[in-house]
NUVEX-488453 format. One record per residue (C-alpha): x, y, z; residue number from 1; residue in three letters. Coordinates in steps of 0.5 Angstrom, whole numbers, m for minus. Example, Ala and Ser with C-alpha at 12.3 -4.5 7.8 and 13.67 -1.06 7.14 Angstrom:
2
<rec><xx>25</xx><yy>m9</yy><zz>16</zz><seq>1</seq><type>ala</type></rec>
<rec><xx>27</xx><yy>m2</yy><zz>14</zz><seq>2</seq><type>ser</type></rec>
***
This chain:
253
<rec><xx>172</xx><yy>m188</yy><zz>m30</zz><seq>1</seq><type>met</type></rec>
<rec><xx>168</xx><yy>m192</yy><zz>m26</zz><seq>2</seq><type>pro</type></rec>
<rec><xx>170</xx><yy>m199</yy><zz>m22</zz><seq>3</seq><type>lys</type></rec>
<rec><xx>164</xx><yy>m203</yy><zz>m22</zz><seq>4</seq><type>his</type></rec>
<rec><xx>162</xx><yy>m207</yy><zz>m29</zz><seq>5</seq><type>pro</type></rec>
<rec><xx>156</xx><yy>m202</yy><zz>m32</zz><seq>6</seq><type>phe</type></rec>
<rec><xx>150</xx><yy>m205</yy><zz>m31</zz><seq>7</seq><type>lys</type></rec>
<rec><xx>143</xx><yy>m204</yy><zz>m33</zz><seq>8</seq><type>ile</type></rec>
<rec><xx>137</xx><yy>m204</yy><zz>m29</zz><seq>9</seq><type>glu</type></rec>
<rec><xx>130</xx><yy>m204</yy><zz>m30</zz><seq>10</seq><type>ile</type></rec>
<rec><xx>124</xx><yy>m202</yy><zz>m24</zz><seq>11</seq><type>cys</type></rec>
<rec><xx>118</xx><yy>m206</yy><zz>m26</zz><seq>12</seq><type>val</type></rec>
<rec><xx>112</xx><yy>m207</yy><zz>m22</zz><seq>13</seq><type>glu</type></rec>
<rec><xx>110</xx><yy>m215</yy><zz>m21</zz><seq>14</seq><type>gly</type></rec>
<rec><xx>111</xx><yy>m221</yy><zz>m25</zz><seq>15</seq><type>ile</type></rec>
<rec><xx>109</xx><yy>m219</yy><zz>m32</zz><seq>16</seq><type>asp</type></rec>
<rec><xx>113</xx><yy>m213</yy><zz>m31</zz><seq>17</seq><type>gly</type></rec>
<rec><xx>120</xx><yy>m218</yy><zz>m29</zz><seq>18</seq><type>leu</type></rec>
<rec><xx>119</xx><yy>m222</yy><zz>m35</zz><seq>19</seq><type>val</type></rec>
<rec><xx>118</xx><yy>m216</yy><zz>m40</zz><seq>20</seq><type>ala</type></rec>
<rec><xx>125</xx><yy>m213</yy><zz>m38</zz><seq>21</seq><type>ala</type></rec>
<rec><xx>129</xx><yy>m218</yy><zz>m38</zz><seq>22</seq><type>gln</type></rec>
<rec><xx>126</xx><yy>m220</yy><zz>m45</zz><seq>23</seq><type>gln</type></rec>
<rec><xx>129</xx><yy>m214</yy><zz>m46</zz><seq>24</seq><type>gly</type></rec>
<rec><xx>136</xx><yy>m215</yy><zz>m44</zz><seq>25</seq><type>gly</type></rec>
<rec><xx>136</xx><yy>m212</yy><zz>m37</zz><seq>26</seq><type>ala</type></rec>
<rec><xx>142</xx><yy>m214</yy><zz>m32</zz><seq>27</seq><type>asp</type></rec>
<rec><xx>138</xx><yy>m214</yy><zz>m26</zz><seq>28</seq><type>arg</type></rec>
<rec><xx>130</xx><yy>m212</yy><zz>m24</zz><seq>29</seq><type>val</type></rec>
<rec><xx>128</xx><yy>m208</yy><zz>m19</zz><seq>30</seq><type>glu</type></rec>
<rec><xx>121</xx><yy>m211</yy><zz>m17</zz><seq>31</seq><type>leu</type></rec>
<rec><xx>116</xx><yy>m207</yy><zz>m14</zz><seq>32</seq><type>cys</type></rec>
<rec><xx>108</xx><yy>m206</yy><zz>m13</zz><seq>33</seq><type>ala</type></rec>
<rec><xx>104</xx><yy>m199</yy><zz>m14</zz><seq>34</seq><type>ser</type></rec>
<rec><xx>109</xx><yy>m196</yy><zz>m18</zz><seq>35</seq><type>leu</type></rec>
<rec><xx>104</xx><yy>m190</yy><zz>m18</zz><seq>36</seq><type>leu</type></rec>
<rec><xx>106</xx><yy>m189</yy><zz>m12</zz><seq>37</seq><type>glu</type></rec>
<rec><xx>113</xx><yy>m189</yy><zz>m13</zz><seq>38</seq><type>gly</type></rec>
<rec><xx>114</xx><yy>m197</yy><zz>m11</zz><seq>39</seq><type>gly</type></rec>
<rec><xx>112</xx><yy>m200</yy><zz>m5</zz><seq>40</seq><type>leu</type></rec>
<rec><xx>114</xx><yy>m207</yy><zz>m3</zz><seq>41</seq><type>thr</type></rec>
<rec><xx>111</xx><yy>m213</yy><zz>m6</zz><seq>42</seq><type>pro</type></rec>
<rec><xx>107</xx><yy>m219</yy><zz>m4</zz><seq>43</seq><type>ser</type></rec>
<rec><xx>111</xx><yy>m225</yy><zz>m1</zz><seq>44</seq><type>leu</type></rec>
<rec><xx>107</xx><yy>m229</yy><zz>m7</zz><seq>45</seq><type>gly</type></rec>
<rec><xx>109</xx><yy>m224</yy><zz>m12</zz><seq>46</seq><type>val</type></rec>
<rec><xx>117</xx><yy>m225</yy><zz>m10</zz><seq>47</seq><type>val</type></rec>
<rec><xx>116</xx><yy>m233</yy><zz>m10</zz><seq>48</seq><type>lys</type></rec>
<rec><xx>113</xx><yy>m233</yy><zz>m17</zz><seq>49</seq><type>ala</type></rec>
<rec><xx>118</xx><yy>m228</yy><zz>m19</zz><seq>50</seq><type>ala</type></rec>
<rec><xx>124</xx><yy>m233</yy><zz>m17</zz><seq>51</seq><type>leu</type></rec>
<rec><xx>120</xx><yy>m238</yy><zz>m22</zz><seq>52</seq><type>lys</type></rec>
<rec><xx>121</xx><yy>m234</yy><zz>m28</zz><seq>53</seq><type>val</type></rec>
<rec><xx>127</xx><yy>m230</yy><zz>m27</zz><seq>54</seq><type>ala</type></rec>
<rec><xx>133</xx><yy>m231</yy><zz>m31</zz><seq>55</seq><type>thr</type></rec>
<rec><xx>137</xx><yy>m225</yy><zz>m29</zz><seq>56</seq><type>ile</type></rec>
<rec><xx>137</xx><yy>m222</yy><zz>m21</zz><seq>57</seq><type>pro</type></rec>
<rec><xx>132</xx><yy>m218</yy><zz>m18</zz><seq>58</seq><type>phe</type></rec>
<rec><xx>132</xx><yy>m214</yy><zz>m12</zz><seq>59</seq><type>his</type></rec>
<rec><xx>125</xx><yy>m213</yy><zz>m8</zz><seq>60</seq><type>val</type></rec>
<rec><xx>124</xx><yy>m206</yy><zz>m5</zz><seq>61</seq><type>ile</type></rec>
<rec><xx>122</xx><yy>m205</yy><zz>2</zz><seq>62</seq><type>ile</type></rec>
<rec><xx>118</xx><yy>m199</yy><zz>3</zz><seq>63</seq><type>arg</type></rec>
<rec><xx>111</xx><yy>m200</yy><zz>7</zz><seq>64</seq><type>pro</type></rec>
<rec><xx>107</xx><yy>m194</yy><zz>4</zz><seq>65</seq><type>arg</type></rec>
<rec><xx>108</xx><yy>m188</yy><zz>0</zz><seq>66</seq><type>gly</type></rec>
<rec><xx>110</xx><yy>m181</yy><zz>2</zz><seq>67</seq><type>gly</type></rec>
<rec><xx>115</xx><yy>m180</yy><zz>5</zz><seq>68</seq><type>asp</type></rec>
<rec><xx>122</xx><yy>m184</yy><zz>9</zz><seq>69</seq><type>phe</type></rec>
<rec><xx>121</xx><yy>m182</yy><zz>16</zz><seq>70</seq><type>leu</type></rec>
<rec><xx>118</xx><yy>m189</yy><zz>19</zz><seq>71</seq><type>tyr</type></rec>
<rec><xx>114</xx><yy>m190</yy><zz>26</zz><seq>72</seq><type>ser</type></rec>
<rec><xx>117</xx><yy>m196</yy><zz>29</zz><seq>73</seq><type>glu</type></rec>
<rec><xx>112</xx><yy>m201</yy><zz>27</zz><seq>74</seq><type>leu</type></rec>
<rec><xx>113</xx><yy>m199</yy><zz>20</zz><seq>75</seq><type>glu</type></rec>
<rec><xx>120</xx><yy>m199</yy><zz>21</zz><seq>76</seq><type>phe</type></rec>
<rec><xx>120</xx><yy>m207</yy><zz>24</zz><seq>77</seq><type>gln</type></rec>
<rec><xx>115</xx><yy>m209</yy><zz>18</zz><seq>78</seq><type>thr</type></rec>
<rec><xx>121</xx><yy>m207</yy><zz>14</zz><seq>79</seq><type>met</type></rec>
<rec><xx>126</xx><yy>m211</yy><zz>18</zz><seq>80</seq><type>val</type></rec>
<rec><xx>121</xx><yy>m217</yy><zz>18</zz><seq>81</seq><type>glu</type></rec>
<rec><xx>120</xx><yy>m218</yy><zz>11</zz><seq>82</seq><type>asp</type></rec>
<rec><xx>127</xx><yy>m216</yy><zz>9</zz><seq>83</seq><type>ile</type></rec>
<rec><xx>128</xx><yy>m224</yy><zz>14</zz><seq>84</seq><type>lys</type></rec>
<rec><xx>122</xx><yy>m226</yy><zz>10</zz><seq>85</seq><type>ala</type></rec>
<rec><xx>126</xx><yy>m225</yy><zz>3</zz><seq>86</seq><type>leu</type></rec>
<rec><xx>133</xx><yy>m227</yy><zz>6</zz><seq>87</seq><type>arg</type></rec>
<rec><xx>130</xx><yy>m234</yy><zz>8</zz><seq>88</seq><type>asp</type></rec>
<rec><xx>127</xx><yy>m235</yy><zz>1</zz><seq>89</seq><type>leu</type></rec>
<rec><xx>135</xx><yy>m236</yy><zz>0</zz><seq>90</seq><type>gly</type></rec>
<rec><xx>135</xx><yy>m234</yy><zz>m8</zz><seq>91</seq><type>asp</type></rec>
<rec><xx>133</xx><yy>m226</yy><zz>m8</zz><seq>92</seq><type>val</type></rec>
<rec><xx>138</xx><yy>m223</yy><zz>m10</zz><seq>93</seq><type>ala</type></rec>
<rec><xx>137</xx><yy>m216</yy><zz>m6</zz><seq>94</seq><type>gly</type></rec>
<rec><xx>133</xx><yy>m211</yy><zz>m3</zz><seq>95</seq><type>val</type></rec>
<rec><xx>132</xx><yy>m204</yy><zz>m4</zz><seq>96</seq><type>val</type></rec>
<rec><xx>131</xx><yy>m199</yy><zz>3</zz><seq>97</seq><type>ile</type></rec>
<rec><xx>130</xx><yy>m192</yy><zz>5</zz><seq>98</seq><type>gly</type></rec>
<rec><xx>130</xx><yy>m189</yy><zz>12</zz><seq>99</seq><type>cys</type></rec>
<rec><xx>131</xx><yy>m182</yy><zz>14</zz><seq>100</seq><type>leu</type></rec>
<rec><xx>131</xx><yy>m177</yy><zz>21</zz><seq>101</seq><type>thr</type></rec>
<rec><xx>127</xx><yy>m171</yy><zz>21</zz><seq>102</seq><type>pro</type></rec>
<rec><xx>132</xx><yy>m167</yy><zz>19</zz><seq>103</seq><type>asp</type></rec>
<rec><xx>133</xx><yy>m170</yy><zz>12</zz><seq>104</seq><type>gly</type></rec>
<rec><xx>139</xx><yy>m174</yy><zz>14</zz><seq>105</seq><type>arg</type></rec>
<rec><xx>140</xx><yy>m182</yy><zz>13</zz><seq>106</seq><type>ile</type></rec>
<rec><xx>138</xx><yy>m185</yy><zz>19</zz><seq>107</seq><type>asp</type></rec>
<rec><xx>145</xx><yy>m189</yy><zz>20</zz><seq>108</seq><type>glu</type></rec>
<rec><xx>142</xx><yy>m194</yy><zz>25</zz><seq>109</seq><type>val</type></rec>
<rec><xx>136</xx><yy>m196</yy><zz>21</zz><seq>110</seq><type>arg</type></rec>
<rec><xx>139</xx><yy>m197</yy><zz>16</zz><seq>111</seq><type>thr</type></rec>
<rec><xx>146</xx><yy>m200</yy><zz>19</zz><seq>112</seq><type>lys</type></rec>
<rec><xx>140</xx><yy>m205</yy><zz>22</zz><seq>113</seq><type>ala</type></rec>
<rec><xx>137</xx><yy>m206</yy><zz>16</zz><seq>114</seq><type>leu</type></rec>
<rec><xx>143</xx><yy>m208</yy><zz>12</zz><seq>115</seq><type>val</type></rec>
<rec><xx>145</xx><yy>m213</yy><zz>17</zz><seq>116</seq><type>asp</type></rec>
<rec><xx>138</xx><yy>m216</yy><zz>17</zz><seq>117</seq><type>ala</type></rec>
<rec><xx>139</xx><yy>m217</yy><zz>9</zz><seq>118</seq><type>ala</type></rec>
<rec><xx>146</xx><yy>m220</yy><zz>9</zz><seq>119</seq><type>arg</type></rec>
<rec><xx>148</xx><yy>m224</yy><zz>4</zz><seq>120</seq><type>pro</type></rec>
<rec><xx>143</xx><yy>m220</yy><zz>0</zz><seq>121</seq><type>met</type></rec>
<rec><xx>146</xx><yy>m214</yy><zz>m3</zz><seq>122</seq><type>lys</type></rec>
<rec><xx>143</xx><yy>m207</yy><zz>0</zz><seq>123</seq><type>val</type></rec>
<rec><xx>141</xx><yy>m201</yy><zz>m5</zz><seq>124</seq><type>thr</type></rec>
<rec><xx>139</xx><yy>m194</yy><zz>m2</zz><seq>125</seq><type>cys</type></rec>
<rec><xx>133</xx><yy>m192</yy><zz>m7</zz><seq>126</seq><type>his</type></rec>
<rec><xx>132</xx><yy>m184</yy><zz>m8</zz><seq>127</seq><type>arg</type></rec>
<rec><xx>130</xx><yy>m183</yy><zz>0</zz><seq>128</seq><type>ala</type></rec>
<rec><xx>137</xx><yy>m180</yy><zz>m2</zz><seq>129</seq><type>phe</type></rec>
<rec><xx>135</xx><yy>m175</yy><zz>m6</zz><seq>130</seq><type>asp</type></rec>
<rec><xx>131</xx><yy>m173</yy><zz>m1</zz><seq>131</seq><type>met</type></rec>
<rec><xx>137</xx><yy>m171</yy><zz>4</zz><seq>132</seq><type>thr</type></rec>
<rec><xx>139</xx><yy>m164</yy><zz>6</zz><seq>133</seq><type>val</type></rec>
<rec><xx>147</xx><yy>m166</yy><zz>3</zz><seq>134</seq><type>asp</type></rec>
<rec><xx>148</xx><yy>m171</yy><zz>m2</zz><seq>135</seq><type>tyr</type></rec>
<rec><xx>156</xx><yy>m171</yy><zz>1</zz><seq>136</seq><type>arg</type></rec>
<rec><xx>154</xx><yy>m173</yy><zz>8</zz><seq>137</seq><type>glu</type></rec>
<rec><xx>149</xx><yy>m177</yy><zz>5</zz><seq>138</seq><type>ala</type></rec>
<rec><xx>154</xx><yy>m182</yy><zz>2</zz><seq>139</seq><type>ile</type></rec>
<rec><xx>159</xx><yy>m182</yy><zz>7</zz><seq>140</seq><type>glu</type></rec>
<rec><xx>153</xx><yy>m184</yy><zz>12</zz><seq>141</seq><type>ala</type></rec>
<rec><xx>151</xx><yy>m190</yy><zz>7</zz><seq>142</seq><type>leu</type></rec>
<rec><xx>158</xx><yy>m192</yy><zz>6</zz><seq>143</seq><type>val</type></rec>
<rec><xx>159</xx><yy>m193</yy><zz>14</zz><seq>144</seq><type>arg</type></rec>
<rec><xx>152</xx><yy>m197</yy><zz>14</zz><seq>145</seq><type>ala</type></rec>
<rec><xx>155</xx><yy>m202</yy><zz>9</zz><seq>146</seq><type>gly</type></rec>
<rec><xx>149</xx><yy>m200</yy><zz>3</zz><seq>147</seq><type>val</type></rec>
<rec><xx>152</xx><yy>m203</yy><zz>m3</zz><seq>148</seq><type>asp</type></rec>
<rec><xx>149</xx><yy>m199</yy><zz>m9</zz><seq>149</seq><type>arg</type></rec>
<rec><xx>145</xx><yy>m192</yy><zz>m9</zz><seq>150</seq><type>val</type></rec>
<rec><xx>140</xx><yy>m189</yy><zz>m14</zz><seq>151</seq><type>leu</type></rec>
<rec><xx>139</xx><yy>m183</yy><zz>m15</zz><seq>152</seq><type>thr</type></rec>
<rec><xx>137</xx><yy>m177</yy><zz>m20</zz><seq>153</seq><type>ser</type></rec>
<rec><xx>141</xx><yy>m172</yy><zz>m18</zz><seq>154</seq><type>gly</type></rec>
<rec><xx>137</xx><yy>m169</yy><zz>m13</zz><seq>155</seq><type>gln</type></rec>
<rec><xx>133</xx><yy>m166</yy><zz>m19</zz><seq>156</seq><type>arg</type></rec>
<rec><xx>126</xx><yy>m169</yy><zz>m22</zz><seq>157</seq><type>asp</type></rec>
<rec><xx>130</xx><yy>m172</yy><zz>m28</zz><seq>158</seq><type>thr</type></rec>
<rec><xx>137</xx><yy>m174</yy><zz>m29</zz><seq>159</seq><type>ala</type></rec>
<rec><xx>139</xx><yy>m169</yy><zz>m34</zz><seq>160</seq><type>ile</type></rec>
<rec><xx>137</xx><yy>m163</yy><zz>m29</zz><seq>161</seq><type>glu</type></rec>
<rec><xx>141</xx><yy>m168</yy><zz>m24</zz><seq>162</seq><type>gly</type></rec>
<rec><xx>147</xx><yy>m168</yy><zz>m29</zz><seq>163</seq><type>ile</type></rec>
<rec><xx>152</xx><yy>m164</yy><zz>m24</zz><seq>164</seq><type>glu</type></rec>
<rec><xx>151</xx><yy>m167</yy><zz>m18</zz><seq>165</seq><type>ile</type></rec>
<rec><xx>150</xx><yy>m174</yy><zz>m20</zz><seq>166</seq><type>leu</type></rec>
<rec><xx>158</xx><yy>m173</yy><zz>m23</zz><seq>167</seq><type>lys</type></rec>
<rec><xx>160</xx><yy>m171</yy><zz>m16</zz><seq>168</seq><type>asp</type></rec>
<rec><xx>156</xx><yy>m176</yy><zz>m13</zz><seq>169</seq><type>thr</type></rec>
<rec><xx>160</xx><yy>m181</yy><zz>m17</zz><seq>170</seq><type>ala</type></rec>
<rec><xx>167</xx><yy>m177</yy><zz>m16</zz><seq>171</seq><type>ala</type></rec>
<rec><xx>166</xx><yy>m177</yy><zz>m8</zz><seq>172</seq><type>ile</type></rec>
<rec><xx>164</xx><yy>m185</yy><zz>m8</zz><seq>173</seq><type>ala</type></rec>
<rec><xx>170</xx><yy>m186</yy><zz>m12</zz><seq>174</seq><type>asp</type></rec>
<rec><xx>168</xx><yy>m193</yy><zz>m12</zz><seq>175</seq><type>gly</type></rec>
<rec><xx>166</xx><yy>m195</yy><zz>m5</zz><seq>176</seq><type>arg</type></rec>
<rec><xx>159</xx><yy>m195</yy><zz>m6</zz><seq>177</seq><type>ile</type></rec>
<rec><xx>156</xx><yy>m196</yy><zz>m14</zz><seq>178</seq><type>val</type></rec>
<rec><xx>152</xx><yy>m190</yy><zz>m15</zz><seq>179</seq><type>val</type></rec>
<rec><xx>146</xx><yy>m192</yy><zz>m20</zz><seq>180</seq><type>met</type></rec>
<rec><xx>143</xx><yy>m186</yy><zz>m24</zz><seq>181</seq><type>ala</type></rec>
<rec><xx>135</xx><yy>m185</yy><zz>m25</zz><seq>182</seq><type>cys</type></rec>
<rec><xx>130</xx><yy>m180</yy><zz>m27</zz><seq>183</seq><type>gly</type></rec>
<rec><xx>127</xx><yy>m180</yy><zz>m34</zz><seq>184</seq><type>ala</type></rec>
<rec><xx>132</xx><yy>m183</yy><zz>m37</zz><seq>185</seq><type>leu</type></rec>
<rec><xx>130</xx><yy>m186</yy><zz>m44</zz><seq>186</seq><type>asp</type></rec>
<rec><xx>134</xx><yy>m187</yy><zz>m51</zz><seq>187</seq><type>ala</type></rec>
<rec><xx>134</xx><yy>m181</yy><zz>m53</zz><seq>188</seq><type>gly</type></rec>
<rec><xx>138</xx><yy>m178</yy><zz>m46</zz><seq>189</seq><type>asn</type></rec>
<rec><xx>141</xx><yy>m184</yy><zz>m43</zz><seq>190</seq><type>ile</type></rec>
<rec><xx>148</xx><yy>m184</yy><zz>m47</zz><seq>191</seq><type>ala</type></rec>
<rec><xx>148</xx><yy>m177</yy><zz>m45</zz><seq>192</seq><type>gln</type></rec>
<rec><xx>147</xx><yy>m178</yy><zz>m38</zz><seq>193</seq><type>val</type></rec>
<rec><xx>152</xx><yy>m184</yy><zz>m38</zz><seq>194</seq><type>arg</type></rec>
<rec><xx>158</xx><yy>m180</yy><zz>m42</zz><seq>195</seq><type>gln</type></rec>
<rec><xx>157</xx><yy>m174</yy><zz>m38</zz><seq>196</seq><type>ala</type></rec>
<rec><xx>157</xx><yy>m177</yy><zz>m31</zz><seq>197</seq><type>thr</type></rec>
<rec><xx>161</xx><yy>m183</yy><zz>m30</zz><seq>198</seq><type>gly</type></rec>
<rec><xx>156</xx><yy>m187</yy><zz>m26</zz><seq>199</seq><type>val</type></rec>
<rec><xx>157</xx><yy>m194</yy><zz>m25</zz><seq>200</seq><type>asp</type></rec>
<rec><xx>149</xx><yy>m196</yy><zz>m27</zz><seq>201</seq><type>glu</type></rec>
<rec><xx>143</xx><yy>m194</yy><zz>m30</zz><seq>202</seq><type>met</type></rec>
<rec><xx>136</xx><yy>m195</yy><zz>m27</zz><seq>203</seq><type>his</type></rec>
<rec><xx>129</xx><yy>m193</yy><zz>m31</zz><seq>204</seq><type>phe</type></rec>
<rec><xx>123</xx><yy>m196</yy><zz>m32</zz><seq>205</seq><type>ala</type></rec>
<rec><xx>120</xx><yy>m196</yy><zz>m39</zz><seq>206</seq><type>ala</type></rec>
<rec><xx>112</xx><yy>m196</yy><zz>m38</zz><seq>207</seq><type>leu</type></rec>
<rec><xx>107</xx><yy>m196</yy><zz>m43</zz><seq>208</seq><type>his</type></rec>
<rec><xx>99</xx><yy>m196</yy><zz>m42</zz><seq>209</seq><type>thr</type></rec>
<rec><xx>94</xx><yy>m200</yy><zz>m45</zz><seq>210</seq><type>ile</type></rec>
<rec><xx>86</xx><yy>m201</yy><zz>m44</zz><seq>211</seq><type>lys</type></rec>
<rec><xx>83</xx><yy>m205</yy><zz>m39</zz><seq>212</seq><type>ser</type></rec>
<rec><xx>80</xx><yy>m212</yy><zz>m42</zz><seq>213</seq><type>gly</type></rec>
<rec><xx>74</xx><yy>m211</yy><zz>m38</zz><seq>214</seq><type>met</type></rec>
<rec><xx>67</xx><yy>m211</yy><zz>m42</zz><seq>215</seq><type>asp</type></rec>
<rec><xx>63</xx><yy>m208</yy><zz>m36</zz><seq>216</seq><type>phe</type></rec>
<rec><xx>65</xx><yy>m203</yy><zz>m33</zz><seq>217</seq><type>arg</type></rec>
<rec><xx>60</xx><yy>m200</yy><zz>m26</zz><seq>218</seq><type>asn</type></rec>
<rec><xx>61</xx><yy>m193</yy><zz>m28</zz><seq>219</seq><type>pro</type></rec>
<rec><xx>58</xx><yy>m191</yy><zz>m20</zz><seq>220</seq><type>his</type></rec>
<rec><xx>64</xx><yy>m195</yy><zz>m17</zz><seq>221</seq><type>val</type></rec>
<rec><xx>71</xx><yy>m192</yy><zz>m16</zz><seq>222</seq><type>gly</type></rec>
<rec><xx>76</xx><yy>m196</yy><zz>m13</zz><seq>223</seq><type>met</type></rec>
<rec><xx>81</xx><yy>m192</yy><zz>m11</zz><seq>224</seq><type>gly</type></rec>
<rec><xx>83</xx><yy>m184</yy><zz>m11</zz><seq>225</seq><type>gly</type></rec>
<rec><xx>84</xx><yy>m184</yy><zz>m18</zz><seq>226</seq><type>thr</type></rec>
<rec><xx>79</xx><yy>m182</yy><zz>m24</zz><seq>227</seq><type>ala</type></rec>
<rec><xx>75</xx><yy>m188</yy><zz>m26</zz><seq>228</seq><type>ile</type></rec>
<rec><xx>78</xx><yy>m188</yy><zz>m33</zz><seq>229</seq><type>glu</type></rec>
<rec><xx>85</xx><yy>m189</yy><zz>m29</zz><seq>230</seq><type>arg</type></rec>
<rec><xx>83</xx><yy>m196</yy><zz>m26</zz><seq>231</seq><type>glu</type></rec>
<rec><xx>81</xx><yy>m199</yy><zz>m34</zz><seq>232</seq><type>tyr</type></rec>
<rec><xx>88</xx><yy>m198</yy><zz>m36</zz><seq>233</seq><type>glu</type></rec>
<rec><xx>94</xx><yy>m202</yy><zz>m34</zz><seq>234</seq><type>ile</type></rec>
<rec><xx>102</xx><yy>m201</yy><zz>m34</zz><seq>235</seq><type>thr</type></rec>
<rec><xx>106</xx><yy>m205</yy><zz>m37</zz><seq>236</seq><type>leu</type></rec>
<rec><xx>114</xx><yy>m205</yy><zz>m38</zz><seq>237</seq><type>thr</type></rec>
<rec><xx>115</xx><yy>m205</yy><zz>m45</zz><seq>238</seq><type>asp</type></rec>
<rec><xx>120</xx><yy>m209</yy><zz>m48</zz><seq>239</seq><type>thr</type></rec>
<rec><xx>122</xx><yy>m205</yy><zz>m54</zz><seq>240</seq><type>asp</type></rec>
<rec><xx>123</xx><yy>m199</yy><zz>m50</zz><seq>241</seq><type>ala</type></rec>
<rec><xx>127</xx><yy>m203</yy><zz>m45</zz><seq>242</seq><type>val</type></rec>
<rec><xx>131</xx><yy>m206</yy><zz>m51</zz><seq>243</seq><type>arg</type></rec>
<rec><xx>133</xx><yy>m199</yy><zz>m55</zz><seq>244</seq><type>glu</type></rec>
<rec><xx>134</xx><yy>m195</yy><zz>m49</zz><seq>245</seq><type>thr</type></rec>
<rec><xx>139</xx><yy>m201</yy><zz>m47</zz><seq>246</seq><type>ile</type></rec>
<rec><xx>142</xx><yy>m201</yy><zz>m54</zz><seq>247</seq><type>ala</type></rec>
<rec><xx>143</xx><yy>m193</yy><zz>m53</zz><seq>248</seq><type>ala</type></rec>
<rec><xx>147</xx><yy>m194</yy><zz>m46</zz><seq>249</seq><type>ala</type></rec>
<rec><xx>152</xx><yy>m199</yy><zz>m48</zz><seq>250</seq><type>arg</type></rec>
<rec><xx>153</xx><yy>m195</yy><zz>m54</zz><seq>251</seq><type>ala</type></rec>
<rec><xx>155</xx><yy>m189</yy><zz>m50</zz><seq>252</seq><type>ala</type></rec>
<rec><xx>161</xx><yy>m193</yy><zz>m47</zz><seq>253</seq><type>ala</type></rec>
***
C-alpha cells in the first residue's frame, strides 16, 4: 500500500499550461520550457508570472539543455544558480533535477549539492532515473542524497511497458522516497498502471496541438531544425484530457 497521499502532477510548458492544468484538477504542476526536448528550465520571468496565477503548487525543472544528463562543470553551476534564484523567490514549491555519471549511475555528489541548494524546496529526480544502469541501486543513491521523489516510466518508453519495474521500484522505495509513475499515461490506461504498481503519484502531459494565429507566413525562413509547418503550430495542455485522466486514476483507488 502507498505510504504517501495519492497525487497527480501535470507536466506543462509555460504559464498557459499551468493554468489549464489547475483548471483540470491537477494537484501539482511540473513547469517546463520546450517540451519538444523533454523539458528545459523555464525563464525566471515565467516562474514569477506562475507565482501570480498559481492556485496549486508547482515544481520547476532544472535542465540547462536537451540530450543526456552528463553535465559539464559550467552547466552544473548554472543548475545550482537557477535553484538558488528559485529558492530566493520564497514561494516555489520544488525543483526537478537529474545528474548521471558516465557509467549510468546517479551522480550522488552533484545530486546532494543540488538538494542542499534547494532546501526548503522539495526535490524530484526526473527521468534521468530511467537512464540508469541499475534502478535498484539508483533508488538507494537518491535516498542517500535526500531526494524526495523520483519520476519514472519503469525504464521503458511507456508506463504500460514498465509496469513490472514500476511495481518493483515502489516496493524497494517502501515509502522512503515518493515514486511517481509516468510514460504515455491517459484516461484509457492510467487506472491499470495505478492498480498494478501501487505507486504513490502519477504524472502526465495531456497535450494537444492547435494552429498558429499567424496570417502571414514567410515560406523562405525557418527558425529551427523542424519543418516550417511545425513553427506554425502551438502545443497546449488539454484541460478536458487532464480532467478525464485524473478522474480515471482516482476511480482506480
